[in-house]
Each structure stands twice: as C-alpha cells, then as structure tokens.
N, C-alpha and C positions, 0 to 999 in steps of 0.2 A: 879257307874253303868254306863256302856257304852251304849249310845243310838244308835240304828241301824238306817239305812235310813228309814226303814218302820216306826219305832217309831217317826221319825222326820217328816214324810210326811204330817200329818195334819197341823202342824205349817208352813211347807214350802208352802203348798197349800194356806193357809190363806195369807201368805206373797205375793204369786204370784197374788192373787186377789187384794191386795193393789197396787202392781206394775201395774197390768192391769188397775186399776182405775185411777192412777195418777202418775205412776212411771217412766218408762224408758225414756220417752221423756220430763221429767220435766225440764232438763237442756236446752232443745231446746225451751221451751215455751217462747215466747217473753215477755219482761217486758214492761214498759210504761214510757214515759217521763213526764207524769202528773199523778202520783199516787194519788188516792182519798182515804182519811181516811175512815175506816170502820165505819158504823153508830154505835152509842152507844147502848149498850145492855140495854133492859128494866129492867132486873133484873140479874145483874152479879153474885149475890149470890145464884141463883137458883141451887140446887145440881144436877139437871138433865141436866144442861147445859154442852155441850161438852167442855173439857178443851182447845181445840184448839181455841175456840172463845175468850177465855180470853187471852191466851198467844199470839195469832195472833194480838191482839190489843195493846200489849205493845210495845211502840216505843223507850223506853230507858231502860237501865239495872236497876235491883234492886240495891239500894245503899248498901255500905258496902264492906267488903273484899270478895275476890273471894271464892265461895263455890259451889262445885259440889254436887248435891243432887239426889240420885236415880241412875237409870240405863239408858243406852243409848236410850232405847225406852219407858221409863217411868220415867221421871225425869225433873229437871229444873236446873237453875244456877243463883246464885246471884253474883254481882260484875263482870259481864262479861265485856270484853273490845273489842273494834272493831279493826279488821285488817285494817290499812290504805288502801284506795282504790288504791293507787299507791305506788310502791316501786321500788327499783333498779332492781329487778328481778321478780316482780309480778304485776298483775293488777286484780282488783276485777270486776266480771261480775254481771249483773242483779241487779244493785244498788237499783232499786225500790222495791226489795223484803226485803231489810233491814235485810239480813241474814249473815252479815259478822262479827258476834259476837262470842266470844268464851272465854274459860278459858285463862288466861294469858300464861299458858304453851303451849296451842295450837297456840296462836298468835306468841309467840317467836319461836316456832318450825317451823312454816311456813316461817317466815322471814329468819331464819337461813338456812333451807334447800333450799329455793328458791335461795339464793345466791350461792349455790353449782351447780345449774342447768346449767349455761353456760359452766362450765368446765366439769361436769360429764355427761351431756346429749347432749350438743351442741345446745341447744335452748337459745334464749336471756333471757327467764324466763318462768313463768307459768301463766296461766289464772285460777283464783280461783272462783269456784262457791259457792254453799251454805255452810256455816258453821252452825251457830245456830241463832235463834232469840235473841233479847236483853235479854230475861229472859229464853231462852230455851223453854222447854215444847213442846207439840204436835204442829204441823204446820197445817195450814188450807189446804195446798196443798203440795204434793211433796215427803214427807218422813215419814217413821214410826219411824226412829231414829233421829239423830242430835238434841237430846233434852238436852244434858248436857254440850255442849260447847267443846266436844273432838272429833268431826267428821268434816271432810272437804272434799269437792268434788273438784278434780283437773281436769280440762278439758284436753282431749287428743289432744289439739291444742297448738302449740307453741305461746308464747306471741310475738306479733310483736315488732319490734324495736322502733316503734313510739307509743305514747300514744293514746289509743283508745278514740274516742268521746263518749259522753254519749249515743248517738243514737246507735252507734256500740255495746256498752255494753249491750244494751237492746234488740237488734234485731239479731245480728249475731249468727250463730249456731256453736256448737262445731263439732269436726271431728268424724264421725262414722267410726271406723276402722274395723268393722265386716262385713263379706261378706253377701250378700243378703239371702243366705240360712241358715245363723246362724251357720254353721258347722265349720268355721275357720275365721281367720282374712282375710281382703281383701289385697292381695299381692300388689295391686296398691297403697295402702294407708298406710298400716302398715310399720313401719321403725325401724331400730335399735335404733333410739332415743326414740321411744315409750317404747321399752323394757328397755332401760337404765333409763328412768324416773321412771317406776314402780319399778325397782330394787333399785334405789336410795332411794325411800320412804320405801320400805320393809326392807332395811338393817339398818334403823335407830332404835336404841334400844327402843325409846319411843313408836314405832308403834306396835300394836298388830294384826291388820288386814289391808289388802288392798283388797278391793272388786273390782272385775273385771267381765266382761262378761265371761261365760264359754269358748267361742271361744278364748278370749285373754289368759286365763289360758292355754288352749291347746297349743297356740303358744309359750308361755313362757316355758312350759315344754319341748317343742321341741328344743328351742333355748338357754336354760340356759347353761351357761358355755362359750358362744361365746365371752363374754366381759372379761372373766378372766379365772381362772382355771376351767377345765371341772368338777371338783369335787365340785365347788362352787354352790350348789343347796339348801343350808339350808334356804335361804330367801324365797324360793317358798312356804314353809309351811304357811307363813303369807298371801300369795296371795290366796284369797278365791273366788270361782265362785259364782255369784249371778245374778238373773234376771236383765235385763237392763244393765246398766254400759258399754254400747258400745260407748258412747260419753265421758265418764269421769271415773275416778277411785276414789274410796271412801277410804279415809285414816282415821283410827281410832287410837287414842292414849290410852295408859293405864291410869288408875286413877292417878292423881297427888299424890306425896308423902304427907302423912298426911291428905288426903281427906277421913275422916272416914265415911262420908255418901255417898260416891261414890261406886256403885256396879259394880265391875269388871266383865267383860265377861269371860266365861270359856276359858281356854287356847286352842289354836288350836291343833288338833290332830298331832301326830308325823308323820314323813315322809314328802315327798314333795307334796302330794296331787295330784299326776299325774296318779294314777291307776284307780281302779274301782270306787272310789269316784267321779272322774272327768267324767268317762264314763256315770254315771247316768244322768248327766246334758244334755246329748244328746239323752236321751230316750224319749219315748212317755209320760211317767209319768211326766217328767219335762217340756216337750214342751207344752203339753196340759193337765194340771192337772184338775181333776174334781173339780169344785168350790164347796164351802160349800153350804148347803141348804139356808143359809141366811148370809148376810154380817156381819162381826164382829161389835159389838156395839162401838160407839165412846168412847174414854177414857175420863172419867170425872175427875174433880179435886179430888174427893174422891178416885180415883184409883191411884193417885200419892202419893209420900211420904207427910206426913202432913206438912213438912216445905215448900212445894211448894205453899201452900195457902198464907203464909205470903210473899213469893217472888212475886207472881203474883199481890197481892193487895198492895204491898209496895208503898209508895208515894215518 
C-alpha cells in the first residue's frame, strides 16, 4: 500500500512538534566544559519511567559483540564503539554529550568517507555531531532517532586545518546555509562544496537516507549534474527533506549484514524527489502544521524491543 501525503500528515505533524520542542537548533546548543553526572534514579525499574532517563544515564557501552536491536526511532545497541574525537579528516563536536558512539559499521564508514572529503569536496575534513549514546536508545534531548548506532549528523561547516580546542567544540556554531525566509539556500553562504559533501555521502552504497532542510533539497535539485554528467541525478532520491537540518545533514546507514534484530526503514520512493513531493514542504501545512491536542507520551522501556532491557541494565 502506498501512503499519500495526507495519510502521512499526522505522523509528520507529530514529528514537527518534536522538532519544535528540541530539534532544529540542537546542533547549536552549546555544550559544557564541566559536565555534571545526572542524579541516580530512585527506582530505575519503574515501568512508567521514560526510557530516555535510563539510556541517557549510560556512560559506557553494553558489553559483548555489536548488536543492533530494533528500529532507528525505537531501539538500542550493544557493543557500540566510539568514533575517535580526532582523525586525519574529522573532528567530533559537543564532546560533553557523549554521543560519538555507533555500530562498528558506522564508525568505519565515517572514517573511510571522511578521508575522501579533501579530494572530493575540497574541505580539510568534516565536523561530526551526534551519532548515538553508548547504548543507543531514546535521548534526553535533541533527536527522535539516532537510537541504534546507524545515524550520524555531519555539520555543514568545513573542518579547520587546526585541531579545535575543547572550548571551541562545545561552543562554536555550525553554519546555517538556509536563507532567512526558508525558501532557498543563502547564496552568500551556500557553496559547491556543500553540494559536493552531500552528494559524496548520498552516493555511498551503505547510505539509505541523507536528511536535509527542504531549501537545501531545492538547491540540490536545481544544481544536480553540475559536478558530473547532467543525467547523474540518481543520488537525489536518497536526499530527503525534513524539518530543521539547516546547520547539518543527517546520514543514515542500512542495517548491517546479519543484523537479524535490526528493523530496516522502508526504501525511499522512486524518482529524484524534486517534484510535488518537495513542493509540499513549502506549503502552509508544512510551515505551520496544526499541533496535536496533546504531546506524544514518552517512550518507555516496555515500548522498545525486549532485548533493550538487558542492554540498558547490563553491567
């Protein structure tokens, strides 16, 4: 069954409420040089407790081999590994969040593609925002997805040639490439290098989606083919418009081979996504969606796959 935009609207409205609550500027929210541990929970086994309270307190990965459990917005990960905070072509931002964890396939992917950036994009490297928490799961702030170690936020800001200080990583802002009216990119800021960066990620076979602001998608639709053959537009199908994402692009990988408990997202529709589907994002329904009568309830541990209970409580 093919879902229409009308059928999807309630879910999109709910997502927009989440974005409005803590989304589009999350990458810009400063971190801290002196993170304070969260207070212990009086009853971590309370079934009514929001799962984010449990996963947000996990400071190290669950032991054992890497296992992806559940879906991108309802799941967890065991055996996660951390992306090193410095590499030859990447630096990790907002270290105080402790969200540079992911499945080994994501970490290897980022390291490999980052090394291509100087030649393919013309930047010294990339600035990496949030991946996942050490055990994945829902986050206290910032994301509805990023729960199974296969999502990564890449800032739309070139990595500097020098190593950023800890203070810089916690306080500097990413680059907003969208114009003030949200109808297109800002021509004074948007560059061919931004286009090349998004194309580089979208053309990788492991990638299933690259989320960008609708204005960025519009620019890509207009400019695709300038870097290669004019017929080279197939990668645009993976580039999906979404609220926010004017400072960073969100990369999502497919489930790793053999990950039987990983729930793959539905394939993207055919075509380049540059027609009526994109036009909707500039409509009044998209710009000012009617909020639901009440906010969605928090995800509880019982809402996640049963294996996530052992992951979050593992010693």
